[in-house]
N, CA, C and O of each residue as an XYZ file, in Angstrom:
912
protein
N    -124.764     63.984      6.118
C    -125.192     64.050      7.514
C    -123.999     64.404      8.393
O    -123.014     63.667      8.440
N    -124.091     65.529      9.084
C    -123.012     66.014      9.941
C    -123.174     65.423     11.334
O    -123.690     66.077     12.241
N    -122.739     64.205     11.493
C    -122.888     63.537     12.783
C    -122.062     64.244     13.854
O    -122.496     64.350     15.001
N    -120.872     64.728     13.485
C    -120.037     65.433     14.445
C    -120.735     66.704     14.943
O    -120.741     66.986     16.141
N    -121.318     67.462     14.018
C    -122.046     68.665     14.415
C    -123.263     68.349     15.254
O    -123.561     69.044     16.225
N    -123.964     67.293     14.873
C    -125.129     66.873     15.667
C    -124.714     66.493     17.086
O    -125.374     66.856     18.060
N    -123.627     65.767     17.182
C    -123.135     65.340     18.498
C    -122.775     66.549     19.353
O    -123.098     66.597     20.540
N    -122.109     67.517     18.749
C    -121.746     68.724     19.498
C    -122.990     69.443     20.012
O    -123.007     69.920     21.147
N    -124.028     69.524     19.185
C    -125.260     70.201     19.615
C    -125.950     69.436     20.751
O    -126.487     70.038     21.680
N    -125.926     68.109     20.663
C    -126.528     67.303     21.730
C    -125.762     67.492     23.029
O    -126.362     67.675     24.088
N    -124.439     67.448     22.950
C    -123.633     67.635     24.159
C    -123.870     69.021     24.750
O    -123.936     69.178     25.969
N    -123.997     70.021     23.887
C    -124.280     71.375     24.374
C    -125.644     71.426     25.062
O    -125.803     72.086     26.089
N    -126.634     70.721     24.485
C    -127.962     70.678     25.091
C    -127.936     70.004     26.449
O    -128.585     70.466     27.387
N    -127.193     68.917     26.559
C    -127.072     68.220     27.838
C    -126.353     69.111     28.856
O    -126.766     69.205     30.012
N    -125.272     69.765     28.413
C    -124.520     70.633     29.318
C    -125.374     71.787     29.818
O    -125.323     72.147     30.994
N    -126.157     72.360     28.919
C    -127.022     73.472     29.306
C    -128.079     73.026     30.309
O    -128.335     73.717     31.295
N    -128.692     71.869     30.058
C    -129.708     71.344     30.964
C    -129.112     71.000     32.320
O    -129.751     71.210     33.351
N    -127.899     70.476     32.328
C    -127.231     70.170     33.587
C    -126.939     71.453     34.364
O    -127.150     71.514     35.575
N    -126.454     72.469     33.665
C    -126.153     73.732     34.337
C    -127.411     74.336     34.948
O    -127.373     74.889     36.046
N    -128.534     74.226     34.224
C    -129.798     74.798     34.706
C    -130.335     74.077     35.931
O    -131.098     74.649     36.710
N    -129.935     72.811     36.104
C    -130.466     72.019     37.215
C    -129.414     71.680     38.260
O    -129.657     70.874     39.158
N    -128.245     72.297     38.141
C    -127.202     72.084     39.134
C    -126.595     70.702     39.111
O    -126.214     70.176     40.157
N    -126.498     70.102     37.935
C    -125.955     68.757     37.810
C    -124.642     68.782     37.044
O    -124.291     69.785     36.422
N    -123.921     67.664     37.095
C    -122.676     67.530     36.352
C    -122.944     66.828     35.013
O    -123.660     65.828     34.962
N    -122.375     67.349     33.956
C    -122.593     66.769     32.630
C    -122.137     65.318     32.571
O    -122.747     64.508     31.873
N    -121.090     64.986     33.283
C    -120.558     63.617     33.231
C    -121.471     62.607     33.906
O    -121.242     61.402     33.803
N    -122.505     63.083     34.598
C    -123.455     62.167     35.230
C    -124.583     61.738     34.295
O    -125.474     60.990     34.695
N    -124.542     62.213     33.052
C    -125.565     61.865     32.067
C    -124.912     61.081     30.935
O    -123.976     61.563     30.296
N    -125.406     59.878     30.691
C    -124.888     59.013     29.631
C    -125.739     59.143     28.383
O    -126.964     59.036     28.446
N    -125.099     59.372     27.259
C    -125.771     59.409     25.970
C    -125.766     58.007     25.370
O    -124.705     57.442     25.106
N    -126.951     57.451     25.157
C    -127.099     56.164     24.479
C    -127.527     56.457     23.047
O    -128.618     56.977     22.814
N    -126.674     56.125     22.095
C    -126.970     56.363     20.681
C    -127.896     55.268     20.174
O    -127.532     54.092     20.159
N    -129.095     55.662     19.758
C    -130.087     54.689     19.282
C    -129.794     54.388     17.813
O    -129.911     55.265     16.957
N    -129.416     53.151     17.533
C    -128.911     52.785     16.215
C    -129.903     51.964     15.390
O    -129.528     51.338     14.398
N    -131.157     51.972     15.805
C    -132.190     51.264     15.041
C    -132.239     51.783     13.602
O    -132.351     52.987     13.372
N    -132.156     50.870     12.648
C    -132.204     51.174     11.217
C    -131.024     52.046     10.749
O    -131.064     52.604      9.653
N    -129.995     52.159     11.563
C    -128.806     52.923     11.173
C    -127.722     51.932     10.762
O    -127.325     51.095     11.572
N    -127.236     52.004      9.528
C    -126.210     51.046      9.091
C    -124.872     51.292      9.781
O    -124.611     52.382     10.290
N    -124.049     50.281      9.788
C    -122.778     50.360     10.493
C    -121.898     51.490      9.983
O    -121.169     52.101     10.764
N    -121.953     51.780      8.681
C    -121.094     52.837      8.147
C    -121.493     54.224      8.644
O    -120.679     55.147      8.613
N    -122.745     54.385      9.105
C    -123.155     55.656      9.706
C    -122.941     55.652     11.211
O    -122.802     56.716     11.814
N    -122.912     54.485     11.822
C    -122.640     54.396     13.253
C    -121.166     54.666     13.533
O    -120.828     55.304     14.531
N    -120.287     54.184     12.656
C    -118.844     54.274     12.896
C    -118.365     55.699     13.191
O    -117.577     55.879     14.119
N    -118.810     56.732     12.438
C    -118.353     58.089     12.769
C    -118.749     58.537     14.166
O    -118.014     59.291     14.804
N    -119.899     58.086     14.651
C    -120.317     58.431     16.017
C    -119.392     57.776     17.038
O    -119.040     58.388     18.047
N    -119.003     56.545     16.779
C    -118.095     55.863     17.693
C    -116.720     56.519     17.688
O    -116.031     56.532     18.707
N    -116.324     57.060     16.546
C    -115.036     57.761     16.472
C    -115.032     59.037     17.310
O    -113.970     59.529     17.691
N    -116.221     59.572     17.597
C    -116.334     60.765     18.433
C    -116.254     60.431     19.921
O    -116.180     61.330     20.760
N    -116.270     59.160     20.241
C    -116.157     58.745     21.630
C    -117.411     58.127     22.219
O    -117.405     57.714     23.378
N    -118.488     58.054     21.444
C    -119.707     57.407     21.933
C    -119.442     55.913     22.084
O    -118.890     55.275     21.188
N    -119.838     55.370     23.218
C    -119.627     53.946     23.452
C    -120.900     53.213     23.844
O    -120.922     51.983     23.829
N    -121.948     53.927     24.191
C    -123.210     53.295     24.567
C    -124.158     53.335     23.374
O    -124.467     54.405     22.850
N    -124.611     52.167     22.953
C    -125.512     52.069     21.804
C    -126.760     51.306     22.214
O    -126.704     50.406     23.053
N    -127.892     51.675     21.613
C    -129.154     51.034     21.943
C    -129.866     50.509     20.718
O    -130.027     51.226     19.730
N    -130.293     49.261     20.778
C    -131.041     48.645     19.684
C    -132.433     48.247     20.159
O    -132.625     47.886     21.320
N    -133.410     48.319     19.242
C    -134.809     48.039     19.559
C    -135.258     46.643     19.161
O    -136.260     46.148     19.677
N    -134.536     46.001     18.254
C    -134.997     44.725     17.717
C    -133.904     43.669     17.858
O    -132.737     43.917     17.553
N    -134.304     42.493     18.323
C    -133.335     41.428     18.560
C    -132.615     41.022     17.279
O    -131.407     40.785     17.300
N    -133.338     40.937     16.168
C    -132.719     40.499     14.919
C    -131.658     41.488     14.449
O    -130.565     41.091     14.045
N    -131.984     42.774     14.503
C    -131.019     43.781     14.053
C    -129.824     43.828     14.999
O    -128.689     44.007     14.555
N    -130.066     43.673     16.279
C    -128.965     43.639     17.237
C    -128.022     42.492     16.929
O    -126.803     42.662     16.946
N    -128.581     41.324     16.646
C    -127.752     40.165     16.336
C    -126.868     40.428     15.117
O    -125.705     40.026     15.089
N    -127.425     41.102     14.115
C    -126.674     41.401     12.901
C    -125.514     42.362     13.154
O    -124.496     42.300     12.465
N    -125.663     43.249     14.135
C    -124.646     44.270     14.412
C    -123.738     43.891     15.578
O    -122.823     44.641     15.918
N    -123.977     42.751     16.183
C    -123.309     42.408     17.422
C    -121.788     42.388     17.285
O    -121.085     42.942     18.130
N    -121.284     41.769     16.249
C    -119.832     41.691     16.063
C    -119.238     43.090     15.891
O    -118.173     43.390     16.429
N    -119.936     43.940     15.137
C    -119.485     45.320     14.927
C    -119.400     46.053     16.265
O    -118.396     46.705     16.550
N    -120.448     45.951     17.086
C    -120.461     46.631     18.370
C    -119.346     46.119     19.282
O    -118.670     46.904     19.947
N    -119.164     44.824     19.306
C    -118.151     44.263     20.195
C    -116.743     44.608     19.727
O    -115.847     44.817     20.544
N    -116.552     44.666     18.428
C    -115.245     45.069     17.897
C    -114.883     46.477     18.343
O    -113.714     46.793     18.563
N    -115.920     47.328     18.476
C    -115.699     48.719     18.880
C    -115.869     48.927     20.386
O    -115.973     50.064     20.848
N    -115.899     47.836     21.148
C    -115.974     47.904     22.612
C    -117.152     48.741     23.106
O    -117.018     49.544     24.030
N    -118.300     48.537     22.477
C    -119.505     49.274     22.860
C    -120.174     48.636     24.072
O    -120.115     47.422     24.267
N    -120.805     49.473     24.873
C    -121.761     48.993     25.866
C    -123.113     48.924     25.163
O    -123.612     49.932     24.664
N    -123.698     47.739     25.128
C    -124.883     47.499     24.312
C    -126.129     47.477     25.191
O    -126.187     46.770     26.197
N    -127.117     48.260     24.793
C    -128.385     48.336     25.510
C    -129.493     47.812     24.598
O    -129.545     48.143     23.413
N    -130.377     46.992     25.163
C    -131.601     46.645     24.437
C    -132.695     47.539     24.979
O    -132.977     47.519     26.177
N    -133.322     48.332     24.104
C    -134.229     49.384     24.567
C    -135.651     49.242     24.026
O    -136.513     50.060     24.350
N    -135.910     48.230     23.215
C    -137.239     48.069     22.625
C    -138.074     47.036     23.354
O    -137.597     46.352     24.259
N    -139.321     46.937     22.946
C    -140.187     45.912     23.522
C    -139.659     44.541     23.116
O    -139.426     44.283     21.935
N    -139.474     43.677     24.086
C    -138.815     42.397     23.859
C    -139.813     41.262     24.014
O    -140.449     41.119     25.059
N    -139.944     40.459     22.973
C    -140.787     39.275     23.038
C    -140.041     38.176     23.779
O    -138.821     38.056     23.672
N    -140.784     37.381     24.527
C    -140.120     36.350     25.320
C    -139.366     35.343     24.459
O    -138.342     34.806     24.881
N    -139.871     35.083     23.245
C    -139.186     34.105     22.393
C    -137.911     34.656     21.751
O    -137.200     33.924     21.062
N    -137.617     35.944     21.972
C    -136.390     36.554     21.456
C    -135.328     36.702     22.538
O    -134.190     37.072     22.249
N    -135.696     36.416     23.780
C    -134.764     36.617     24.891
C    -133.479     35.828     24.684
O    -132.392     36.331     24.969
N    -133.588     34.609     24.197
C    -132.418     33.746     24.045
C    -131.373     34.325     23.104
O    -130.199     33.962     23.178
N    -131.798     35.233     22.210
C    -130.859     35.810     21.245
C    -130.065     36.978     21.821
O    -129.007     37.323     21.296
N    -130.558     37.584     22.884
C    -129.869     38.758     23.423
C    -129.272     38.540     24.805
O    -128.402     39.303     25.225
N    -129.721     37.516     25.518
C    -129.256     37.320     26.887
C    -127.753     37.053     26.894
O    -127.252     36.237     26.120
N    -127.059     37.736     27.757
C    -125.614     37.578     27.823
C    -124.853     38.327     26.752
O    -123.624     38.387     26.795
N    -125.564     38.901     25.786
C    -124.933     39.646     24.704
C    -125.005     41.161     24.930
O    -124.234     41.927     24.351
N    -125.935     41.567     25.771
C    -126.113     43.001     26.004
C    -125.729     43.331     27.437
O    -125.847     42.497     28.335
N    -125.269     44.555     27.636
C    -124.879     44.982     28.975
C    -126.091     45.343     29.824
O    -126.078     45.172     31.043
N    -127.136     45.842     29.175
C    -128.298     46.298     29.927
C    -129.564     46.102     29.101
O    -129.638     46.550     27.956
N    -130.553     45.438     29.676
C    -131.880     45.348     29.064
C    -132.728     46.433     29.717
O    -133.093     46.321     30.887
N    -133.039     47.473     28.965
C    -133.710     48.638     29.550
C    -135.224     48.486     29.626
O    -135.880     49.237     30.348
N    -135.781     47.546     28.908
C    -137.222     47.565     28.664
C    -137.955     46.366     29.263
O    -138.771     45.735     28.593
N    -137.664     46.059     30.515
C    -138.374     44.965     31.189
C    -139.716     45.521     31.657
O    -139.791     46.255     32.642
N    -140.765     45.159     30.937
C    -142.055     45.829     31.105
C    -143.154     44.942     31.667
O    -144.288     45.393     31.830
N    -142.829     43.656     31.973
C    -143.862     42.746     32.475
C    -143.187     41.567     33.163
O    -142.028     41.251     32.896
N    -143.929     40.931     34.045
C    -143.368     39.864     34.867
C    -142.993     38.648     34.024
O    -141.981     37.999     34.292
N    -143.785     38.337     33.022
C    -143.484     37.192     32.164
C    -142.125     37.350     31.487
O    -141.375     36.383     31.353
N    -141.816     38.566     31.066
C    -140.514     38.813     30.445
C    -139.398     38.659     31.464
O    -138.363     38.066     31.162
N    -139.595     39.183     32.665
C    -138.579     39.026     33.707
C    -138.326     37.551     33.994
O    -137.178     37.142     34.170
N    -139.376     36.757     34.043
C    -139.219     35.317     34.291
C    -138.377     34.647     33.209
O    -137.523     33.813     33.508
N    -138.621     35.016     31.948
C    -137.863     34.393     30.858
C    -136.413     34.874     30.851
O    -135.505     34.090     30.572
N    -136.189     36.132     31.150
C    -134.813     36.629     31.276
C    -134.086     35.882     32.391
O    -132.930     35.490     32.230
N    -134.759     35.687     33.510
C    -134.172     34.935     34.631
C    -133.852     33.500     34.207
O    -132.782     32.984     34.529
N    -134.761     32.864     33.496
C    -134.551     31.468     33.081
C    -133.352     31.350     32.145
O    -132.504     30.473     32.309
N    -133.297     32.244     31.163
C    -132.210     32.167     30.184
C    -130.871     32.582     30.800
O    -129.833     32.005     30.476
N    -130.892     33.576     31.683
C    -129.651     33.966     32.358
C    -129.160     32.841     33.261
O    -127.956     32.614     33.378
N    -130.093     32.138     33.897
C    -129.720     31.013     34.736
C    -129.042     29.904     33.951
O    -128.107     29.271     34.441
N    -129.510     29.671     32.734
C    -128.899     28.638     31.886
C    -127.444     28.975     31.564
O    -126.622     28.079     31.372
N    -127.131     30.275     31.506
C    -125.763     30.713     31.215
C    -124.955     30.991     32.474
O    -123.766     31.302     32.401
N    -125.600     30.880     33.622
C    -124.947     31.166     34.912
C    -124.388     32.586     34.960
O    -123.262     32.809     35.404
N    -125.198     33.544     34.493
C    -124.797     34.946     34.519
C    -125.847     35.755     35.280
O    -126.946     35.273     35.554
N    -125.490     36.973     35.609
C    -126.441     37.936     36.158
C    -126.626     39.038     35.121
O    -125.672     39.721     34.747
N    -127.862     39.203     34.661
C    -128.179     40.193     33.631
C    -128.686     41.472     34.289
O    -129.643     41.443     35.063
N    -128.043     42.589     33.978
C    -128.511     43.886     34.465
C    -129.726     44.330     33.664
O    -129.769     44.176     32.443
N    -130.719     44.885     34.369
C    -131.956     45.319     33.707
C    -132.421     46.642     34.282
O    -132.043     47.026     35.389
N    -133.250     47.334     33.507
C    -134.059     48.442     33.993
C    -135.514     48.021     33.893
O    -135.875     47.245     33.009
N    -136.342     48.517     34.776
C    -137.777     48.250     34.724
C    -138.460     49.421     34.038
O    -138.290     50.573     34.436
N    -139.231     49.117     33.006
C    -139.941     50.155     32.253
C    -141.250     50.500     32.956
O    -142.037     49.619     33.302
N    -141.465     51.787     33.157
C    -142.672     52.290     33.801
C    -143.566     52.937     32.745
O    -143.102     53.746     31.942
N    -144.834     52.581     32.751
C    -145.803     53.208     31.845
C    -146.319     54.466     32.543
O    -147.415     54.485     33.104
N    -145.498     55.515     32.491
C    -145.757     56.709     33.274
C    -146.980     57.470     32.775
O    -147.591     58.219     33.537
N    -147.346     57.290     31.510
C    -148.531     57.937     30.972
C    -149.769     57.059     30.966
O    -150.831     57.471     30.499
N    -149.628     55.840     31.488
C    -150.733     54.875     31.549
C    -151.378     54.689     30.172
O    -152.602     54.659     30.048
N    -150.541     54.567     29.149
C    -151.028     54.415     27.780
C    -151.218     52.932     27.468
O    -150.277     52.151     27.606
N    -152.409     52.536     27.053
C    -152.671     51.108     26.839
C    -151.849     50.495     25.716
O    -151.611     49.288     25.710
N    -151.414     51.314     24.767
C    -150.650     50.773     23.637
C    -149.169     50.589     23.964
O    -148.420     50.049     23.150
N    -148.743     51.029     25.139
C    -147.337     50.928     25.512
C    -147.165     49.930     26.648
O    -148.047     49.754     27.488
N    -146.004     49.283     26.650
C    -145.682     48.391     27.735
C    -145.202     49.163     28.948
O    -144.946     50.365     28.878
N    -145.082     48.453     30.063
C    -144.560     49.075     31.259
C    -145.413     48.800     32.475
O    -146.601     48.497     32.368
N    -144.793     48.910     33.624
C    -145.464     48.704     34.903
C    -146.095     50.029     35.330
O    -145.457     51.076     35.225
N    -147.326     49.996     35.807
C    -147.965     51.227     36.271
C    -147.447     51.557     37.668
O    -146.953     50.690     38.388
N    -147.574     52.829     38.029
C    -146.937     53.339     39.238
C    -147.309     52.561     40.496
O    -146.440     52.218     41.298
N    -148.598     52.284     40.669
C    -149.035     51.669     41.921
C    -148.596     50.213     42.055
O    -148.675     49.639     43.141
N    -148.132     49.612     40.953
C    -147.668     48.222     41.007
C    -146.150     48.111     40.984
O    -145.605     47.008     41.009
N    -145.471     49.247     40.937
C    -144.024     49.222     40.734
C    -143.272     48.606     41.913
O    -142.391     47.771     41.709
N    -143.595     48.995     43.112
C    -142.871     48.471     44.276
C    -142.974     46.958     44.363
O    -141.976     46.276     44.595
N    -144.173     46.433     44.180
C    -144.364     44.986     44.243
C    -143.608     44.293     43.115
O    -143.032     43.224     43.316
N    -143.611     44.897     41.935
C    -142.890     44.319     40.798
C    -141.393     44.267     41.098
O    -140.748     43.242     40.876
N    -140.848     45.363     41.598
C    -139.421     45.409     41.909
C    -139.055     44.388     42.976
O    -138.011     43.740     42.893
N    -139.907     44.248     43.970
C    -139.634     43.269     45.018
C    -139.637     41.846     44.462
O    -138.813     41.020     44.854
N    -140.564     41.563     43.550
C    -140.626     40.232     42.955
C    -139.385     39.945     42.110
O    -138.806     38.862     42.192
N    -138.986     40.913     41.307
C    -137.832     40.710     40.428
C    -136.537     40.653     41.236
O    -135.602     39.950     40.855
N    -136.476     41.380     42.336
C    -135.254     41.380     43.158
C    -134.972     40.003     43.755
O    -133.850     39.726     44.178
N    -135.984     39.147     43.790
C    -135.795     37.786     44.295
C    -135.228     36.836     43.241
O    -134.896     35.691     43.548
N    -135.116     37.312     41.998
C    -134.592     36.467     40.926
C    -133.067     36.557     40.936
O    -132.525     37.636     40.698
N    -132.367     35.472     41.202
C    -130.917     35.541     41.425
C    -130.082     35.886     40.200
O    -128.925     36.287     40.332
N    -130.658     35.734     39.007
C    -129.877     35.990     37.799
C    -130.239     37.308     37.119
O    -129.818     37.561     35.990
N    -131.020     38.149     37.804
C    -131.330     39.485     37.317
C    -130.940     40.503     38.375
O    -131.072     40.246     39.571
N    -130.458     41.660     37.932
C    -130.136     42.741     38.850
C    -130.776     44.026     38.349
O    -130.423     44.530     37.282
N    -131.710     44.551     39.117
C    -132.370     45.802     38.757
C    -131.412     46.957     39.010
O    -130.915     47.143     40.121
N    -131.160     47.736     37.949
C    -130.236     48.866     38.030
C    -130.932     50.211     37.914
O    -130.271     51.250     37.918
N    -132.269     50.209     37.810
C    -132.964     51.480     37.722
C    -134.253     51.373     36.944
O    -134.806     50.288     36.765
N    -134.726     52.530     36.480
C    -136.012     52.630     35.798
C    -135.849     53.278     34.434
O    -134.871     53.977     34.168
N    -136.830     53.028     33.578
C    -136.865     53.598     32.226
C    -138.296     53.956     31.895
O    -139.225     53.332     32.409
N    -138.491     54.960     31.036
C    -139.845     55.269     30.579
C    -139.829     55.826     29.164
O    -138.822     56.351     28.689
N    -140.980     55.694     28.502
C    -141.271     56.352     27.223
C    -142.566     57.122     27.455
O    -143.645     56.534     27.382
N    -142.489     58.418     27.733
C    -143.695     59.168     28.093
C    -144.580     59.414     26.877
O    -144.157     59.184     25.744
N    -145.799     59.879     27.103
C    -146.666     60.246     25.985
C    -146.035     61.347     25.130
O    -145.282     62.183     25.630
N    -146.353     61.333     23.839
C    -145.855     62.388     22.963
C    -146.402     63.727     23.427
O    -147.606     63.891     23.621
N    -145.501     64.677     23.601
C    -145.896     65.991     24.093
C    -144.780     66.968     23.795
O    -143.649     66.571     23.513
N    -145.106     68.256     23.859
C    -144.074     69.275     23.748
C    -143.079     69.092     24.882
O    -143.414     68.546     25.933
N    -141.850     69.554     24.662
C    -140.776     69.271     25.613
C    -141.117     69.725     27.026
O    -140.901     68.979     27.981
N    -141.637     70.917     27.170
C    -141.954     71.402     28.515
C    -143.109     70.618     29.135
O    -143.124     70.392     30.345
N    -144.071     70.204     28.320
C    -145.172     69.394     28.829
C    -144.665     68.037     29.302
O    -145.186     67.469     30.262
N    -143.638     67.521     28.612
C    -143.079     66.222     29.002
C    -142.402     66.274     30.363
O    -142.212     65.239     31.001
N    -142.041     67.458     30.807
C    -141.304     67.574     32.074
C    -142.102     67.024     33.253
O    -141.523     66.493     34.200
N    -143.423     67.147     33.200
C    -144.192     66.659     34.346
C    -144.120     65.137     34.452
O    -144.132     64.588     35.554
N    -144.044     64.458     33.309
C    -143.868     63.001     33.346
C    -142.477     62.646     33.862
O    -142.315     61.722     34.659
N    -141.486     63.385     33.400
C    -140.122     63.124     33.857
C    -139.980     63.399     35.356
O    -139.281     62.671     36.061
N    -140.637     64.436     35.831
C    -140.585     64.744     37.267
C    -141.215     63.615     38.080
O    -140.701     63.249     39.137
N    -142.314     63.068     37.597
C    -142.942     61.941     38.292
C    -142.026     60.727     38.291
O    -141.941     60.008     39.286
N    -141.341     60.500     37.177
C    -140.399     59.389     37.121
C    -139.270     59.576     38.119
O    -138.856     58.621     38.776
N    -138.771     60.792     38.236
C    -137.692     61.032     39.199
C    -138.157     60.746     40.621
O    -137.417     60.163     41.414
N    -139.368     61.152     40.942
C    -139.880     60.898     42.289
C    -140.037     59.401     42.547
O    -139.735     58.921     43.639
N    -140.509     58.666     41.539
C    -140.606     57.207     41.683
C    -139.230     56.584     41.880
O    -139.037     55.732     42.746
N    -138.301     57.014     41.081
C    -136.919     56.513     41.137
C    -136.319     56.742     42.518
O    -135.684     55.852     43.084
N    -136.524     57.929     43.049
C    -136.004     58.245     44.382
C    -136.708     57.409     45.454
O    -136.076     56.931     46.397
N    -138.024     57.243     45.297
C    -138.785     56.481     46.296
C    -138.367     55.017     46.312
O    -138.372     54.378     47.364
N    -138.003     54.484     45.139
C    -137.637     53.064     45.045
C    -136.207     52.791     45.496
O    -135.816     51.634     45.657
N    -135.434     53.836     45.699
C    -134.022     53.645     46.034
C    -133.826     52.944     47.376
O    -132.761     52.383     47.634
N    -134.851     52.974     48.231
C    -134.719     52.339     49.544
C    -135.185     50.886     49.555
O    -135.077     50.210     50.579
N    -135.699     50.403     48.431
C    -136.156     49.015     48.381
C    -134.973     48.053     48.422
O    -133.950     48.313     47.788
N    -135.092     46.956     49.150
C    -133.974     46.001     49.215
C    -133.809     45.244     47.897
O    -134.782     44.942     47.206
N    -132.554     44.950     47.571
C    -132.277     44.088     46.430
C    -132.260     44.769     45.081
O    -132.055     44.104     44.065
N    -132.470     46.077     45.036
C    -132.408     46.808     43.775
C    -131.405     47.940     43.917
O    -131.092     48.375     45.025
N    -130.906     48.409     42.782
C    -129.933     49.499     42.773
C    -130.438     50.574     41.805
O    -130.386     50.400     40.587
N    -130.917     51.662     42.352
C    -131.441     52.729     41.503
C    -130.297     53.609     41.000
O    -130.141     54.762     41.403
N    -129.512     53.026     40.114
C    -128.349     53.728     39.560
C    -128.721     54.533     38.321
O    -128.197     55.626     38.106
N    -129.623     53.993     37.507
C    -129.948     54.626     36.231
C    -131.404     55.072     36.187
O    -132.301     54.384     36.674
N    -131.612     56.229     35.596
C    -132.953     56.709     35.265
C    -132.915     57.082     33.793
O    -132.455     58.162     33.425
N    -133.405     56.173     32.955
C    -133.311     56.320     31.505
C    -134.592     56.948     30.978
O    -135.648     56.314     30.973
N    -134.494     58.192     30.538
C    -135.663     58.886     29.989
C    -135.179     60.065     29.161
O    -134.143     60.669     29.440
N    -135.963     60.374     28.129
C    -135.598     61.458     27.229
C    -135.039     60.938     25.930
O    -134.134     60.103     25.909
N    -135.605     61.456     24.820
C    -135.159     61.080     23.495
C    -134.853     62.345     22.696
O    -134.689     63.417     23.279
N    -134.775     62.234     21.383
C    -134.287     63.346     20.571
C    -135.074     64.634     20.780
O    -134.494     65.719     20.767
N    -136.394     64.529     20.975
C    -137.198     65.736     21.062
C    -137.350     66.320     22.443
O    -137.817     67.449     22.592
N    -136.958     65.560     23.471
C    -137.242     66.044     24.824
C    -136.127     65.751     25.825
O    -136.355     65.805     27.033
N    -134.925     65.440     25.339
C    -133.869     65.022     26.261
C    -133.437     66.142     27.204
O    -133.011     65.869     28.326
N    -133.538     67.392     26.768
C    -133.139     68.494     27.654
C    -134.044     68.550     28.884
O    -133.572     68.717     30.008
N    -135.344     68.410     28.654
C    -136.288     68.403     29.773
C    -136.028     67.211     30.683
O    -136.117     67.328     31.906
N    -135.706     66.059     30.089
C    -135.439     64.868     30.890
C    -134.210     65.069     31.780
O    -134.215     64.695     32.953
N    -133.165     65.661     31.212
C    -131.951     65.911     31.998
C    -132.234     66.893     33.127
O    -131.735     66.719     34.239
N    -133.018     67.905     32.857
C    -133.346     68.874     33.903
C    -134.128     68.235     35.036
O    -134.098     68.718     36.168
N    -134.828     67.152     34.733
C    -135.614     66.468     35.769
C    -134.905     65.245     36.345
O    -135.499     64.493     37.119
N    -133.642     65.040     35.975
C    -132.874     64.008     36.663
C    -132.457     62.794     35.867
O    -131.920     61.853     36.452
N    -132.676     62.761     34.561
C    -132.266     61.598     33.760
C    -130.768     61.354     33.902
O    -129.971     62.291     33.865
N    -130.398     60.103     34.063
C    -128.984     59.737     34.041
C    -128.593     59.122     32.702
O    -127.409     58.970     32.403
N    -129.597     58.770     31.897
C    -129.379     58.268     30.543
C    -130.399     58.885     29.621
O    -131.578     58.973     29.964
N    -129.956     59.320     28.437
C    -130.872     59.779     27.397
C    -130.625     58.927     26.163
O    -129.483     58.585     25.856
N    -131.699     58.584     25.456
C    -131.638     57.670     24.312
C    -131.921     58.483     23.046
O    -133.061     58.877     22.799
N    -130.887     58.729     22.251
C    -131.007     59.682     21.152
C    -130.639     59.022     19.826
O    -129.545     58.479     19.669
N    -131.563     59.079     18.884
C    -131.332     58.511     17.562
C    -131.331     59.557     16.468
O    -130.269     59.902     15.949
N    -132.511     60.077     16.099
C    -132.614     60.960     14.934
C    -131.846     62.261     15.106
O    -131.327     62.787     14.122
N    -131.752     62.798     16.308
C    -131.004     64.039     16.515
C    -129.515     63.832     16.257
O    -128.794     64.788     15.971
N    -129.058     62.592     16.358
C    -127.651     62.274     16.097
C    -127.426     61.794     14.675
O    -126.524     62.270     13.986
N    -128.252     60.842     14.234
C    -128.023     60.189     12.949
C    -128.888     60.720     11.820
O    -128.678     60.354     10.664
N    -129.849     61.569     12.127
C    -130.788     62.019     11.110
C    -131.972     61.072     10.999
O    -132.053     60.092     11.738
N    -132.897     61.359     10.074
C    -134.091     60.525      9.932
C    -133.742     59.074      9.631
O    -132.788     58.782      8.911
N    -134.538     58.174     10.199
C    -134.318     56.757      9.986
C    -134.773     56.350      8.589
O    -135.741     56.878      8.043
N    -134.044     55.401      8.041
C    -134.466     54.763      6.793
C    -134.950     53.380      7.161
O    -134.145     52.494      7.448
N    -136.275     53.180      7.157
C    -136.820     51.913      7.615
C    -136.565     50.818      6.607
O    -136.415     51.055      5.408
N    -136.522     49.590      7.144
C    -136.299     48.423      6.269
C    -137.380     47.399      6.532
O    -137.390     46.338      5.908
C-alpha cells in the first residue's frame, strides 16, 4: 500500500478543489480515518505530517490512545456515540464530531463537568433526512444549537454531516446546503462556526469546493479496510 502516493493524490485533489473555488489549501484539514487500520499502517501516514486522526468506535480509540498521544495527534471521534461510551472518550479526544442528539449532548456535558473541562464538539446534521442516520434535521438545528450553547462544559465549534450516498457531483447539492446552514448559524450566540466537516474518500473534492474546512478520509489514504 503506497500511503505516500495516496497522500500526494489526496493533497493534489484538495489543492485543485481549492483553486477551483478560490480558497486556500491550508484552510482545509485532512482528518485521517483510522477505523480498522492497525498502528503499523497509521505510522507511515503520521511520518508524512498528518496529525489529525478520526476514530469511529470508543473501544478501538481506547486501544490506540497511547499510540496517538505519543505521536502528538489531534484526535477526533467521528462515529455514532452511545451515551454509555461517553465516559471512555471524554477528555481524551480533541473534538467530538458526531453530536447527533440532545441526550448525547447532555451526557457529554455531565461527564465533562465531572472532569471540570470544556469539550469541543461539532453538531451532526442529517442533511439527507435519512431515518437510518443520526443527526439533527435542518429546521431543528437553531434550537438545538441554542440549547447546547447553554451547557457550560461543551463548546460548539461547527457542523458535520454524512450525506446520502451519491455520485460526487450529486453530493455537491447536499454540501452546498450544509455550507448555507453553517453560514446562517454563525450569528447564533454561544457557538463558534469554525469547522465544517464534510466529505470522505469518494466525494471530498466536491465537499471542498462547497466550503468544507475538514475532510474525513480513510480508504483513499489507507486502502480497503480489514474489518475485525
